[in-house]
N, C-alpha and C positions, 0 to 999 in steps of 0.2 A: 463498451467502450473501453480500449486499450489503452494502458499506460503510454505517457507520453515521454517518458525519461527512465533510465534506471534507477533513481531514487525513488520516484514516484512509486515505480515496481517493487522495490525493498520495503519501504512504508507500508503498500497494502499489504503485504507478505506477514509483517509485523503485527499490522493490523489483525489482519485475519486469524493468525495464531493466538490471540488475544481473547478474540469473538469465542473460539472454539474452546477456549479454556488451555490449551498446551503450554500459553505461558501467562505469568501475571499481569494483569494489566497496570499495575503499577509500574512496571518498566518501560510503559510507552510515554513517548513525548514528543512534542511538536507533531508534525503532519500527521504519524501514525496513531497518535490520539486522538486526535480530532476523527480521521477516516474511520477508526472504529467506531464511534458515537454516531457519526452519522450516514455511514453506508451499511446495505446489506452484506449478508454473507456472501450471496451471490455477486454482487457490486465486487466486492474485495477479491473473491475468486478470477474475475474478471481481470482485474486488474493486476493480480499476482503472478498470473498463468501468461500473461503476454511476452513471447519471446524476445529476450534481450537485446539480441545479436543487432546491431545498425542503431541502437538508440543512445542517445547522447547520456552522460551521468547526470546532467541538469539542463532544464531550459529554461531560458531565460523571459520574464513576465515582458510585455509591450504595453 
C-alpha cells in the first residue's frame, strides 16, 4: 500500500530508520512512533519508498 501524502511517507521513513536501529526510538513522536510499533519492516519500506512526486503534503480526513 503506497503512502497517500508526503507527510505519511516521511513518518514511515523515520519509523523504518528506528526499526532498523539507525536512529534512536526515543526521537520518534506522533505518527512515526505508532507506525513503528504497529507495522512490519516490509510495510514501512513500501510506504517510505513511494514516489513523492504529485503527492500532497497532508491529506485531510473525511
